[in-house]
PDB file of the backbone (N, CA, C, O) and the ligand in Angstrom, with CONECT records:
HET     MG  A 101       1
ATOM      1  N   UNK A   1       9.107   7.215  40.202  1.00  0.00           N
ATOM      2  CA  UNK A   1       8.975   8.482  40.946  1.00  0.00           C
ATOM      3  C   UNK A   1      10.260   9.291  40.754  1.00  0.00           C
ATOM      4  O   UNK A   1      11.354   8.785  41.004  1.00  0.00           O
ATOM      5  N   UNK A   2      10.133  10.532  40.316  1.00  0.00           N
ATOM      6  CA  UNK A   2      11.344  11.333  40.081  1.00  0.00           C
ATOM      7  C   UNK A   2      12.061  11.655  41.389  1.00  0.00           C
ATOM      8  O   UNK A   2      11.440  11.822  42.439  1.00  0.00           O
ATOM      9  N   UNK A   3      13.376  11.735  41.295  1.00  0.00           N
ATOM     10  CA  UNK A   3      14.182  12.102  42.461  1.00  0.00           C
ATOM     11  C   UNK A   3      14.122  13.615  42.628  1.00  0.00           C
ATOM     12  O   UNK A   3      14.249  14.361  41.657  1.00  0.00           O
ATOM     13  N   UNK A   4      13.927  14.062  43.869  1.00  0.00           N
ATOM     14  CA  UNK A   4      13.911  15.504  44.138  1.00  0.00           C
ATOM     15  C   UNK A   4      15.336  15.949  44.477  1.00  0.00           C
ATOM     16  O   UNK A   4      15.912  15.517  45.475  1.00  0.00           O
ATOM     17  N   UNK A   5      15.879  16.795  43.653  1.00  0.00           N
ATOM     18  CA  UNK A   5      17.233  17.278  43.890  1.00  0.00           C
ATOM     19  C   UNK A   5      17.188  18.616  44.622  1.00  0.00           C
ATOM     20  O   UNK A   5      16.313  19.451  44.393  1.00  0.00           O
ATOM     21  N   UNK A   6      18.161  18.786  45.504  1.00  0.00           N
ATOM     22  CA  UNK A   6      18.310  20.072  46.191  1.00  0.00           C
ATOM     23  C   UNK A   6      18.660  21.132  45.141  1.00  0.00           C
ATOM     24  O   UNK A   6      19.429  20.851  44.221  1.00  0.00           O
ATOM     25  N   UNK A   7      18.118  22.325  45.262  1.00  0.00           N
ATOM     26  CA  UNK A   7      18.303  23.309  44.187  1.00  0.00           C
ATOM     27  C   UNK A   7      19.659  24.010  44.220  1.00  0.00           C
ATOM     28  O   UNK A   7      20.105  24.519  43.192  1.00  0.00           O
ATOM     29  N   UNK A   8      20.318  24.050  45.362  1.00  0.00           N
ATOM     30  CA  UNK A   8      21.607  24.730  45.514  1.00  0.00           C
ATOM     31  C   UNK A   8      21.515  26.249  45.399  1.00  0.00           C
ATOM     32  O   UNK A   8      22.537  26.934  45.429  1.00  0.00           O
ATOM     33  N   UNK A   9      20.304  26.779  45.267  1.00  0.00           N
ATOM     34  CA  UNK A   9      20.177  28.218  44.980  1.00  0.00           C
ATOM     35  C   UNK A   9      20.840  29.075  46.042  1.00  0.00           C
ATOM     36  O   UNK A   9      21.548  30.028  45.714  1.00  0.00           O
ATOM     37  N   UNK A  10      20.622  28.752  47.305  1.00  0.00           N
ATOM     38  CA  UNK A  10      21.192  29.593  48.364  1.00  0.00           C
ATOM     39  C   UNK A  10      22.722  29.529  48.368  1.00  0.00           C
ATOM     40  O   UNK A  10      23.384  30.547  48.569  1.00  0.00           O
ATOM     41  N   UNK A  11      23.281  28.343  48.148  1.00  0.00           N
ATOM     42  CA  UNK A  11      24.746  28.221  48.087  1.00  0.00           C
ATOM     43  C   UNK A  11      25.302  29.017  46.902  1.00  0.00           C
ATOM     44  O   UNK A  11      26.340  29.670  47.010  1.00  0.00           O
ATOM     45  N   UNK A  12      24.599  28.951  45.782  1.00  0.00           N
ATOM     46  CA  UNK A  12      25.063  29.681  44.588  1.00  0.00           C
ATOM     47  C   UNK A  12      24.999  31.189  44.845  1.00  0.00           C
ATOM     48  O   UNK A  12      25.901  31.926  44.447  1.00  0.00           O
ATOM     49  N   UNK A  13      23.935  31.644  45.510  1.00  0.00           N
ATOM     50  CA  UNK A  13      23.836  33.074  45.825  1.00  0.00           C
ATOM     51  C   UNK A  13      24.918  33.504  46.819  1.00  0.00           C
ATOM     52  O   UNK A  13      25.371  34.649  46.792  1.00  0.00           O
ATOM     53  N   UNK A  14      25.324  32.600  47.681  1.00  0.00           N
ATOM     54  CA  UNK A  14      26.444  32.900  48.575  1.00  0.00           C
ATOM     55  C   UNK A  14      27.732  33.088  47.793  1.00  0.00           C
ATOM     56  O   UNK A  14      28.522  33.983  48.094  1.00  0.00           O
ATOM     57  N   UNK A  15      27.941  32.251  46.795  1.00  0.00           N
ATOM     58  CA  UNK A  15      29.122  32.404  45.930  1.00  0.00           C
ATOM     59  C   UNK A  15      29.102  33.796  45.298  1.00  0.00           C
ATOM     60  O   UNK A  15      30.123  34.482  45.258  1.00  0.00           O
ATOM     61  N   UNK A  16      27.936  34.203  44.806  1.00  0.00           N
ATOM     62  CA  UNK A  16      27.804  35.536  44.197  1.00  0.00           C
ATOM     63  C   UNK A  16      28.124  36.639  45.208  1.00  0.00           C
ATOM     64  O   UNK A  16      28.814  37.605  44.882  1.00  0.00           O
ATOM     65  N   UNK A  17      27.621  36.492  46.426  1.00  0.00           N
ATOM     66  CA  UNK A  17      27.900  37.510  47.460  1.00  0.00           C
ATOM     67  C   UNK A  17      29.400  37.622  47.731  1.00  0.00           C
ATOM     68  O   UNK A  17      29.920  38.714  47.959  1.00  0.00           O
ATOM     69  N   UNK A  18      30.082  36.488  47.701  1.00  0.00           N
ATOM     70  CA  UNK A  18      31.522  36.478  48.002  1.00  0.00           C
ATOM     71  C   UNK A  18      32.334  37.046  46.840  1.00  0.00           C
ATOM     72  O   UNK A  18      33.243  37.850  47.046  1.00  0.00           O
ATOM     73  N   UNK A  19      32.005  36.629  45.628  1.00  0.00           N
ATOM     74  CA  UNK A  19      32.843  36.991  44.469  1.00  0.00           C
ATOM     75  C   UNK A  19      32.410  38.290  43.787  1.00  0.00           C
ATOM     76  O   UNK A  19      33.221  38.954  43.141  1.00  0.00           O
ATOM     77  N   UNK A  20      31.129  38.653  43.930  1.00  0.00           N
ATOM     78  CA  UNK A  20      30.665  39.933  43.401  1.00  0.00           C
ATOM     79  C   UNK A  20      30.191  39.858  41.952  1.00  0.00           C
ATOM     80  O   UNK A  20      30.595  38.973  41.198  1.00  0.00           O
ATOM     81  N   UNK A  21      29.316  40.815  41.571  1.00  0.00           N
ATOM     82  CA  UNK A  21      28.656  40.753  40.268  1.00  0.00           C
ATOM     83  C   UNK A  21      29.586  40.968  39.070  1.00  0.00           C
ATOM     84  O   UNK A  21      29.380  40.356  38.022  1.00  0.00           O
ATOM     85  N   UNK A  22      30.588  41.812  39.203  1.00  0.00           N
ATOM     86  CA  UNK A  22      31.440  42.104  38.029  1.00  0.00           C
ATOM     87  C   UNK A  22      32.190  40.847  37.607  1.00  0.00           C
ATOM     88  O   UNK A  22      32.192  40.472  36.434  1.00  0.00           O
ATOM     89  N   UNK A  23      32.829  40.201  38.585  1.00  0.00           N
ATOM     90  CA  UNK A  23      33.562  38.963  38.314  1.00  0.00           C
ATOM     91  C   UNK A  23      32.618  37.877  37.777  1.00  0.00           C
ATOM     92  O   UNK A  23      32.972  37.130  36.866  1.00  0.00           O
ATOM     93  N   UNK A  24      31.416  37.803  38.354  1.00  0.00           N
ATOM     94  CA  UNK A  24      30.515  36.715  37.980  1.00  0.00           C
ATOM     95  C   UNK A  24      29.847  36.945  36.620  1.00  0.00           C
ATOM     96  O   UNK A  24      29.473  35.984  35.948  1.00  0.00           O
ATOM     97  N   UNK A  25      29.696  38.200  36.213  1.00  0.00           N
ATOM     98  CA  UNK A  25      29.208  38.451  34.841  1.00  0.00           C
ATOM     99  C   UNK A  25      30.245  37.967  33.828  1.00  0.00           C
ATOM    100  O   UNK A  25      29.893  37.347  32.824  1.00  0.00           O
ATOM    101  N   UNK A  26      31.506  38.245  34.086  1.00  0.00           N
ATOM    102  CA  UNK A  26      32.582  37.748  33.215  1.00  0.00           C
ATOM    103  C   UNK A  26      32.619  36.225  33.212  1.00  0.00           C
ATOM    104  O   UNK A  26      32.781  35.595  32.167  1.00  0.00           O
ATOM    105  N   UNK A  27      32.466  35.648  34.398  1.00  0.00           N
ATOM    106  CA  UNK A  27      32.490  34.182  34.532  1.00  0.00           C
ATOM    107  C   UNK A  27      31.326  33.557  33.752  1.00  0.00           C
ATOM    108  O   UNK A  27      31.473  32.489  33.156  1.00  0.00           O
ATOM    109  N   UNK A  28      30.172  34.231  33.761  1.00  0.00           N
ATOM    110  CA  UNK A  28      29.014  33.723  33.009  1.00  0.00           C
ATOM    111  C   UNK A  28      29.350  33.615  31.527  1.00  0.00           C
ATOM    112  O   UNK A  28      29.057  32.604  30.888  1.00  0.00           O
ATOM    113  N   UNK A  29      29.963  34.656  30.989  1.00  0.00           N
ATOM    114  CA  UNK A  29      30.330  34.639  29.566  1.00  0.00           C
ATOM    115  C   UNK A  29      31.359  33.531  29.295  1.00  0.00           C
ATOM    116  O   UNK A  29      31.281  32.839  28.280  1.00  0.00           O
ATOM    117  N   UNK A  30      32.311  33.374  30.200  1.00  0.00           N
ATOM    118  CA  UNK A  30      33.328  32.324  30.044  1.00  0.00           C
ATOM    119  C   UNK A  30      32.681  30.933  30.017  1.00  0.00           C
ATOM    120  O   UNK A  30      33.023  30.091  29.187  1.00  0.00           O
ATOM    121  N   UNK A  31      31.745  30.713  30.938  1.00  0.00           N
ATOM    122  CA  UNK A  31      31.101  29.385  31.003  1.00  0.00           C
ATOM    123  C   UNK A  31      30.218  29.139  29.782  1.00  0.00           C
ATOM    124  O   UNK A  31      30.122  28.007  29.308  1.00  0.00           O
ATOM    125  N   UNK A  32      29.573  30.184  29.269  1.00  0.00           N
ATOM    126  CA  UNK A  32      28.770  30.016  28.047  1.00  0.00           C
ATOM    127  C   UNK A  32      29.668  29.625  26.868  1.00  0.00           C
ATOM    128  O   UNK A  32      29.308  28.767  26.062  1.00  0.00           O
ATOM    129  N   UNK A  33      30.831  30.260  26.779  1.00  0.00           N
ATOM    130  CA  UNK A  33      31.781  29.893  25.701  1.00  0.00           C
ATOM    131  C   UNK A  33      32.229  28.444  25.856  1.00  0.00           C
ATOM    132  O   UNK A  33      32.348  27.714  24.872  1.00  0.00           O
ATOM    133  N   UNK A  34      32.482  28.029  27.119  1.00  0.00           N
ATOM    134  CA  UNK A  34      32.915  26.649  27.349  1.00  0.00           C
ATOM    135  C   UNK A  34      31.825  25.651  26.948  1.00  0.00           C
ATOM    136  O   UNK A  34      32.130  24.574  26.435  1.00  0.00           O
ATOM    137  N   UNK A  35      30.554  26.006  27.180  1.00  0.00           N
ATOM    138  CA  UNK A  35      29.471  25.110  26.759  1.00  0.00           C
ATOM    139  C   UNK A  35      29.407  25.030  25.234  1.00  0.00           C
ATOM    140  O   UNK A  35      29.219  23.948  24.678  1.00  0.00           O
ATOM    141  N   UNK A  36      29.560  26.142  24.570  1.00  0.00           N
ATOM    142  CA  UNK A  36      29.580  26.137  23.097  1.00  0.00           C
ATOM    143  C   UNK A  36      30.697  25.208  22.605  1.00  0.00           C
ATOM    144  O   UNK A  36      30.479  24.393  21.709  1.00  0.00           O
ATOM    145  N   UNK A  37      31.878  25.334  23.186  1.00  0.00           N
ATOM    146  CA  UNK A  37      32.996  24.484  22.774  1.00  0.00           C
ATOM    147  C   UNK A  37      32.706  23.009  23.088  1.00  0.00           C
ATOM    148  O   UNK A  37      33.046  22.125  22.303  1.00  0.00           O
ATOM    149  N   UNK A  38      32.079  22.755  24.236  1.00  0.00           N
ATOM    150  CA  UNK A  38      31.756  21.371  24.620  1.00  0.00           C
ATOM    151  C   UNK A  38      30.764  20.757  23.637  1.00  0.00           C
ATOM    152  O   UNK A  38      30.892  19.589  23.270  1.00  0.00           O
ATOM    153  N   UNK A  39      29.780  21.539  23.213  1.00  0.00           N
ATOM    154  CA  UNK A  39      28.798  21.031  22.241  1.00  0.00           C
ATOM    155  C   UNK A  39      29.517  20.562  20.982  1.00  0.00           C
ATOM    156  O   UNK A  39      29.151  19.544  20.395  1.00  0.00           O
ATOM    157  N   UNK A  40      30.529  21.296  20.573  1.00  0.00           N
ATOM    158  CA  UNK A  40      31.285  20.913  19.372  1.00  0.00           C
ATOM    159  C   UNK A  40      32.002  19.572  19.548  1.00  0.00           C
ATOM    160  O   UNK A  40      32.256  18.877  18.564  1.00  0.00           O
ATOM    161  N   UNK A  41      32.332  19.199  20.797  1.00  0.00           N
ATOM    162  CA  UNK A  41      33.029  17.923  21.024  1.00  0.00           C
ATOM    163  C   UNK A  41      32.068  16.737  20.948  1.00  0.00           C
ATOM    164  O   UNK A  41      32.500  15.610  20.702  1.00  0.00           O
ATOM    165  N   UNK A  42      30.781  16.974  21.155  1.00  0.00           N
ATOM    166  CA  UNK A  42      29.764  15.911  21.261  1.00  0.00           C
ATOM    167  C   UNK A  42      30.104  14.905  22.362  1.00  0.00           C
ATOM    168  O   UNK A  42      29.622  13.772  22.335  1.00  0.00           O
ATOM    169  N   UNK A  43      30.928  15.308  23.327  1.00  0.00           N
ATOM    170  CA  UNK A  43      31.309  14.439  24.449  1.00  0.00           C
ATOM    171  C   UNK A  43      30.319  14.670  25.594  1.00  0.00           C
ATOM    172  O   UNK A  43      30.252  15.761  26.160  1.00  0.00           O
ATOM    173  N   UNK A  44      29.551  13.620  25.927  1.00  0.00           N
ATOM    174  CA  UNK A  44      28.464  13.791  26.889  1.00  0.00           C
ATOM    175  C   UNK A  44      28.965  14.235  28.265  1.00  0.00           C
ATOM    176  O   UNK A  44      28.350  15.098  28.892  1.00  0.00           O
ATOM    177  N   UNK A  45      30.072  13.658  28.741  1.00  0.00           N
ATOM    178  CA  UNK A  45      30.605  14.046  30.054  1.00  0.00           C
ATOM    179  C   UNK A  45      31.018  15.513  30.066  1.00  0.00           C
ATOM    180  O   UNK A  45      30.732  16.246  31.013  1.00  0.00           O
ATOM    181  N   UNK A  46      31.687  15.923  29.009  1.00  0.00           N
ATOM    182  CA  UNK A  46      32.133  17.308  28.883  1.00  0.00           C
ATOM    183  C   UNK A  46      30.938  18.261  28.835  1.00  0.00           C
ATOM    184  O   UNK A  46      30.928  19.294  29.505  1.00  0.00           O
ATOM    185  N   UNK A  47      29.940  17.906  28.043  1.00  0.00           N
ATOM    186  CA  UNK A  47      28.746  18.746  27.905  1.00  0.00           C
ATOM    187  C   UNK A  47      27.999  18.832  29.231  1.00  0.00           C
ATOM    188  O   UNK A  47      27.511  19.897  29.607  1.00  0.00           O
ATOM    189  N   UNK A  48      27.910  17.695  29.944  1.00  0.00           N
ATOM    190  CA  UNK A  48      27.230  17.685  31.247  1.00  0.00           C
ATOM    191  C   UNK A  48      27.902  18.650  32.221  1.00  0.00           C
ATOM    192  O   UNK A  48      27.234  19.419  32.911  1.00  0.00           O
ATOM    193  N   UNK A  49      29.240  18.598  32.266  1.00  0.00           N
ATOM    194  CA  UNK A  49      29.996  19.507  33.147  1.00  0.00           C
ATOM    195  C   UNK A  49      29.705  20.967  32.805  1.00  0.00           C
ATOM    196  O   UNK A  49      29.514  21.800  33.691  1.00  0.00           O
ATOM    197  N   UNK A  50      29.676  21.257  31.529  1.00  0.00           N
ATOM    198  CA  UNK A  50      29.506  22.658  31.121  1.00  0.00           C
ATOM    199  C   UNK A  50      28.061  23.134  31.276  1.00  0.00           C
ATOM    200  O   UNK A  50      27.823  24.311  31.544  1.00  0.00           O
ATOM    201  N   UNK A  51      27.094  22.222  31.109  1.00  0.00           N
ATOM    202  CA  UNK A  51      25.700  22.588  31.409  1.00  0.00           C
ATOM    203  C   UNK A  51      25.582  22.949  32.888  1.00  0.00           C
ATOM    204  O   UNK A  51      24.925  23.929  33.241  1.00  0.00           O
ATOM    205  N   UNK A  52      26.224  22.150  33.757  1.00  0.00           N
ATOM    206  CA  UNK A  52      26.179  22.434  35.197  1.00  0.00           C
ATOM    207  C   UNK A  52      26.776  23.809  35.478  1.00  0.00           C
ATOM    208  O   UNK A  52      26.207  24.595  36.236  1.00  0.00           O
ATOM    209  N   UNK A  53      27.923  24.094  34.866  1.00  0.00           N
ATOM    210  CA  UNK A  53      28.552  25.402  35.065  1.00  0.00           C
ATOM    211  C   UNK A  53      27.625  26.536  34.622  1.00  0.00           C
ATOM    212  O   UNK A  53      27.470  27.534  35.326  1.00  0.00           O
ATOM    213  N   UNK A  54      27.015  26.370  33.454  1.00  0.00           N
ATOM    214  CA  UNK A  54      26.150  27.430  32.924  1.00  0.00           C
ATOM    215  C   UNK A  54      24.912  27.592  33.804  1.00  0.00           C
ATOM    216  O   UNK A  54      24.487  28.717  34.069  1.00  0.00           O
ATOM    217  N   UNK A  55      24.334  26.487  34.256  1.00  0.00           N
ATOM    218  CA  UNK A  55      23.149  26.608  35.109  1.00  0.00           C
ATOM    219  C   UNK A  55      23.485  27.340  36.410  1.00  0.00           C
ATOM    220  O   UNK A  55      22.691  28.139  36.904  1.00  0.00           O
ATOM    221  N   UNK A  56      24.665  27.059  36.955  1.00  0.00           N
ATOM    222  CA  UNK A  56      25.114  27.761  38.164  1.00  0.00           C
ATOM    223  C   UNK A  56      25.242  29.259  37.879  1.00  0.00           C
ATOM    224  O   UNK A  56      24.859  30.092  38.701  1.00  0.00           O
ATOM    225  N   UNK A  57      25.781  29.588  36.716  1.00  0.00           N
ATOM    226  CA  UNK A  57      25.969  31.001  36.374  1.00  0.00           C
ATOM    227  C   UNK A  57      24.639  31.684  36.064  1.00  0.00           C
ATOM    228  O   UNK A  57      24.483  32.875  36.331  1.00  0.00           O
ATOM    229  N   UNK A  58      23.676  30.945  35.502  1.00  0.00           N
ATOM    230  CA  UNK A  58      22.374  31.560  35.200  1.00  0.00           C
ATOM    231  C   UNK A  58      21.628  31.921  36.480  1.00  0.00           C
ATOM    232  O   UNK A  58      20.918  32.926  36.521  1.00  0.00           O
ATOM    233  N   UNK A  59      21.783  31.111  37.520  1.00  0.00           N
ATOM    234  CA  UNK A  59      21.187  31.475  38.826  1.00  0.00           C
ATOM    235  C   UNK A  59      21.750  32.825  39.280  1.00  0.00           C
ATOM    236  O   UNK A  59      21.018  33.686  39.768  1.00  0.00           O
ATOM    237  N   UNK A  60      23.067  32.990  39.107  1.00  0.00           N
ATOM    238  CA  UNK A  60      23.712  34.239  39.534  1.00  0.00           C
ATOM    239  C   UNK A  60      23.324  35.406  38.636  1.00  0.00           C
ATOM    240  O   UNK A  60      23.091  36.513  39.120  1.00  0.00           O
ATOM    241  N   UNK A  61      23.253  35.162  37.323  1.00  0.00           N
ATOM    242  CA  UNK A  61      22.864  36.228  36.388  1.00  0.00           C
ATOM    243  C   UNK A  61      21.470  36.765  36.723  1.00  0.00           C
ATOM    244  O   UNK A  61      21.245  37.975  36.722  1.00  0.00           O
ATOM    245  N   UNK A  62      20.538  35.847  37.009  1.00  0.00           N
ATOM    246  CA  UNK A  62      19.179  36.259  37.374  1.00  0.00           C
ATOM    247  C   UNK A  62      19.199  37.063  38.670  1.00  0.00           C
ATOM    248  O   UNK A  62      18.474  38.049  38.801  1.00  0.00           O
ATOM    249  N   UNK A  63      20.021  36.649  39.623  1.00  0.00           N
ATOM    250  CA  UNK A  63      20.101  37.366  40.897  1.00  0.00           C
ATOM    251  C   UNK A  63      20.718  38.752  40.701  1.00  0.00           C
ATOM    252  O   UNK A  63      20.251  39.728  41.287  1.00  0.00           O
ATOM    253  N   UNK A  64      21.762  38.839  39.883  1.00  0.00           N
ATOM    254  CA  UNK A  64      22.435  40.125  39.650  1.00  0.00           C
ATOM    255  C   UNK A  64      21.455  41.126  39.048  1.00  0.00           C
ATOM    256  O   UNK A  64      21.418  42.288  39.451  1.00  0.00           O
ATOM    257  N   UNK A  65      20.665  40.670  38.082  1.00  0.00           N
ATOM    258  CA  UNK A  65      19.781  41.575  37.336  1.00  0.00           C
ATOM    259  C   UNK A  65      18.368  41.646  37.905  1.00  0.00           C
ATOM    260  O   UNK A  65      17.534  42.395  37.397  1.00  0.00           O
ATOM    261  N   UNK A  66      18.090  40.866  38.964  1.00  0.00           N
ATOM    262  CA  UNK A  66      16.758  40.888  39.562  1.00  0.00           C
ATOM    263  C   UNK A  66      15.682  40.309  38.669  1.00  0.00           C
ATOM    264  O   UNK A  66      14.534  40.754  38.690  1.00  0.00           O
ATOM    265  N   UNK A  67      16.059  39.318  37.888  1.00  0.00           N
ATOM    266  CA  UNK A  67      15.085  38.649  37.019  1.00  0.00           C
ATOM    267  C   UNK A  67      14.435  37.517  37.817  1.00  0.00           C
ATOM    268  O   UNK A  67      15.124  36.663  38.375  1.00  0.00           O
ATOM    269  N   UNK A  68      13.095  37.522  37.864  1.00  0.00           N
ATOM    270  CA  UNK A  68      12.400  36.523  38.687  1.00  0.00           C
ATOM    271  C   UNK A  68      12.125  35.248  37.893  1.00  0.00           C
ATOM    272  O   UNK A  68      12.129  35.240  36.662  1.00  0.00           O
ATOM    273  N   UNK A  69      11.886  34.175  38.641  1.00  0.00           N
ATOM    274  CA  UNK A  69      11.500  32.906  38.012  1.00  0.00           C
ATOM    275  C   UNK A  69      10.198  33.081  37.244  1.00  0.00           C
ATOM    276  O   UNK A  69      10.008  32.474  36.190  1.00  0.00           O
ATOM    277  N   UNK A  70       9.298  33.914  37.772  1.00  0.00           N
ATOM    278  CA  UNK A  70       8.018  34.150  37.082  1.00  0.00           C
ATOM    279  C   UNK A  70       8.249  34.809  35.725  1.00  0.00           C
ATOM    280  O   UNK A  70       7.625  34.429  34.734  1.00  0.00           O
ATOM    281  N   UNK A  71       9.143  35.795  35.678  1.00  0.00           N
ATOM    282  CA  UNK A  71       9.445  36.457  34.402  1.00  0.00           C
ATOM    283  C   UNK A  71      10.010  35.468  33.385  1.00  0.00           C
ATOM    284  O   UNK A  71       9.640  35.485  32.212  1.00  0.00           O
ATOM    285  N   UNK A  72      10.914  34.606  33.856  1.00  0.00           N
ATOM    286  CA  UNK A  72      11.498  33.602  32.959  1.00  0.00           C
ATOM    287  C   UNK A  72      10.420  32.643  32.467  1.00  0.00           C
ATOM    288  O   UNK A  72      10.371  32.291  31.288  1.00  0.00           O
ATOM    289  N   UNK A  73       9.563  32.230  33.385  1.00  0.00           N
ATOM    290  CA  UNK A  73       8.499  31.284  33.025  1.00  0.00           C
ATOM    291  C   UNK A  73       7.579  31.877  31.962  1.00  0.00           C
ATOM    292  O   UNK A  73       7.212  31.201  31.001  1.00  0.00           O
ATOM    293  N   UNK A  74       7.213  33.130  32.139  1.00  0.00           N
ATOM    294  CA  UNK A  74       6.327  33.804  31.171  1.00  0.00           C
ATOM    295  C   UNK A  74       7.011  33.896  29.803  1.00  0.00           C
ATOM    296  O   UNK A  74       6.386  33.647  28.772  1.00  0.00           O
ATOM    297  N   UNK A  75       8.291  34.253  29.803  1.00  0.00           N
ATOM    298  CA  UNK A  75       9.026  34.354  28.534  1.00  0.00           C
ATOM    299  C   UNK A  75       9.136  32.989  27.861  1.00  0.00           C
ATOM    300  O   UNK A  75       8.996  32.879  26.643  1.00  0.00           O
ATOM    301  N   UNK A  76       9.387  31.947  28.659  1.00  0.00           N
ATOM    302  CA  UNK A  76       9.470  30.591  28.094  1.00  0.00           C
ATOM    303  C   UNK A  76       8.140  30.191  27.464  1.00  0.00           C
ATOM    304  O   UNK A  76       8.096  29.676  26.347  1.00  0.00           O
ATOM    305  N   UNK A  77       7.053  30.438  28.203  1.00  0.00           N
ATOM    306  CA  UNK A  77       5.714  30.117  27.682  1.00  0.00           C
ATOM    307  C   UNK A  77       5.513  30.755  26.315  1.00  0.00           C
ATOM    308  O   UNK A  77       5.098  30.092  25.364  1.00  0.00           O
ATOM    309  N   UNK A  78       5.810  32.047  26.225  1.00  0.00           N
ATOM    310  CA  UNK A  78       5.597  32.801  24.992  1.00  0.00           C
ATOM    311  C   UNK A  78       6.445  32.224  23.850  1.00  0.00           C
ATOM    312  O   UNK A  78       5.964  32.044  22.731  1.00  0.00           O
ATOM    313  N   UNK A  79       7.706  31.942  24.155  1.00  0.00           N
ATOM    314  CA  UNK A  79       8.621  31.467  23.110  1.00  0.00           C
ATOM    315  C   UNK A  79       8.285  30.054  22.652  1.00  0.00           C
ATOM    316  O   UNK A  79       8.347  29.747  21.461  1.00  0.00           O
ATOM    317  N   UNK A  80       7.927  29.194  23.607  1.00  0.00           N
ATOM    318  CA  UNK A  80       7.568  27.818  23.243  1.00  0.00           C
ATOM    319  C   UNK A  80       6.303  27.813  22.390  1.00  0.00           C
ATOM    320  O   UNK A  80       6.216  27.102  21.389  1.00  0.00           O
ATOM    321  N   UNK A  81       5.312  28.628  22.808  1.00  0.00           N
ATOM    322  CA  UNK A  81       4.062  28.725  22.031  1.00  0.00           C
ATOM    323  C   UNK A  81       4.349  29.225  20.617  1.00  0.00           C
ATOM    324  O   UNK A  81       3.818  28.689  19.644  1.00  0.00           O
ATOM    325  N   UNK A  82       5.190  30.252  20.505  1.00  0.00           N
ATOM    326  CA  UNK A  82       5.521  30.817  19.199  1.00  0.00           C
ATOM    327  C   UNK A  82       6.237  29.795  18.318  1.00  0.00           C
ATOM    328  O   UNK A  82       5.949  29.675  17.128  1.00  0.00           O
ATOM    329  N   UNK A  83       7.181  29.058  18.924  1.00  0.00           N
ATOM    330  CA  UNK A  83       7.918  28.049  18.148  1.00  0.00           C
ATOM    331  C   UNK A  83       6.983  26.947  17.661  1.00  0.00           C
ATOM    332  O   UNK A  83       7.057  26.527  16.506  1.00  0.00           O
ATOM    333  N   UNK A  84       6.086  26.471  18.562  1.00  0.00           N
ATOM    334  CA  UNK A  84       5.142  25.428  18.148  1.00  0.00           C
ATOM    335  C   UNK A  84       4.234  25.925  17.031  1.00  0.00           C
ATOM    336  O   UNK A  84       3.927  25.181  16.099  1.00  0.00           O
ATOM    337  N   UNK A  85       3.799  27.195  17.123  1.00  0.00           N
ATOM    338  CA  UNK A  85       2.962  27.763  16.049  1.00  0.00           C
ATOM    339  C   UNK A  85       3.739  27.791  14.736  1.00  0.00           C
ATOM    340  O   UNK A  85       3.196  27.483  13.675  1.00  0.00           O
ATOM    341  N   UNK A  86       5.026  28.168  14.821  1.00  0.00           N
ATOM    342  CA  UNK A  86       5.847  28.230  13.601  1.00  0.00           C
ATOM    343  C   UNK A  86       6.084  26.842  13.023  1.00  0.00           C
ATOM    344  O   UNK A  86       6.043  26.653  11.808  1.00  0.00           O
ATOM    345  N   UNK A  87       6.334  25.862  13.906  1.00  0.00           N
ATOM    346  CA  UNK A  87       6.524  24.481  13.439  1.00  0.00           C
ATOM    347  C   UNK A  87       5.270  24.012  12.715  1.00  0.00           C
ATOM    348  O   UNK A  87       5.335  23.457  11.618  1.00  0.00           O
ATOM    349  N   UNK A  88       4.119  24.249  13.359  1.00  0.00           N
ATOM    350  CA  UNK A  88       2.852  23.790  12.764  1.00  0.00           C
ATOM    351  C   UNK A  88       2.538  24.548  11.483  1.00  0.00           C
ATOM    352  O   UNK A  88       1.879  24.018  10.588  1.00  0.00           O
ATOM    353  N   UNK A  89       3.003  25.774  11.396  1.00  0.00           N
ATOM    354  CA  UNK A  89       2.756  26.585  10.205  1.00  0.00           C
ATOM    355  C   UNK A  89       3.756  26.355   9.086  1.00  0.00           C
ATOM    356  O   UNK A  89       3.669  26.991   8.036  1.00  0.00           O
ATOM    357  N   UNK A  90       4.719  25.439   9.302  1.00  0.00           N
ATOM    358  CA  UNK A  90       5.693  25.123   8.263  1.00  0.00           C
ATOM    359  C   UNK A  90       6.820  26.125   8.134  1.00  0.00           C
ATOM    360  O   UNK A  90       7.516  26.158   7.119  1.00  0.00           O
ATOM    361  N   UNK A  91       7.004  26.952   9.169  1.00  0.00           N
ATOM    362  CA  UNK A  91       8.036  27.989   9.132  1.00  0.00           C
ATOM    363  C   UNK A  91       9.435  27.391   9.114  1.00  0.00           C
ATOM    364  O   UNK A  91      10.340  27.922   8.470  1.00  0.00           O
ATOM    365  N   UNK A  92       9.606  26.270   9.833  1.00  0.00           N
ATOM    366  CA  UNK A  92      10.925  25.628   9.913  1.00  0.00           C
ATOM    367  C   UNK A  92      10.966  24.392   9.029  1.00  0.00           C
ATOM    368  O   UNK A  92       9.958  23.717   8.821  1.00  0.00           O
ATOM    369  N   UNK A  93      12.169  24.110   8.509  1.00  0.00           N
ATOM    370  CA  UNK A  93      12.386  22.807   7.894  1.00  0.00           C
ATOM    371  C   UNK A  93      12.517  21.799   9.020  1.00  0.00           C
ATOM    372  O   UNK A  93      13.262  22.040   9.970  1.00  0.00           O
ATOM    373  N   UNK A  94      11.817  20.679   8.942  1.00  0.00           N
ATOM    374  CA  UNK A  94      11.960  19.648   9.971  1.00  0.00           C
ATOM    375  C   UNK A  94      12.786  18.503   9.411  1.00  0.00           C
ATOM    376  O   UNK A  94      12.883  18.318   8.198  1.00  0.00           O
ATOM    377  N   UNK A  95      13.387  17.729  10.333  1.00  0.00           N
ATOM    378  CA  UNK A  95      14.264  16.639   9.873  1.00  0.00           C
ATOM    379  C   UNK A  95      13.464  15.404   9.529  1.00  0.00           C
ATOM    380  O   UNK A  95      14.035  14.391   9.125  1.00  0.00           O
TER     381      UNK A  95
HETATM  382 MG    MG A 101      33.172  25.356  32.619  1.00  0.00          MG2+
END
């Protein structure tokens, strides 16, 4: 049975209210760069930390821009379907 984790969404939105959108947009870019650098290390602990940071910032980015979970879900559906169609159609080289 999967463990149900608390989403932290309200606490994260409180952080955004305190620090403000301008600072947090910059912070989002900083955390994305840190995740890119972490991926290059292939260090699982480092990557885990940076994924957490980025996920926290993505909650704030969506709140700043008023992007809903439904909009994200629809975009994911479309992109996943398109990628699977391309994979099946031989568009990508597979390993
Ligand atoms: Mg970080």
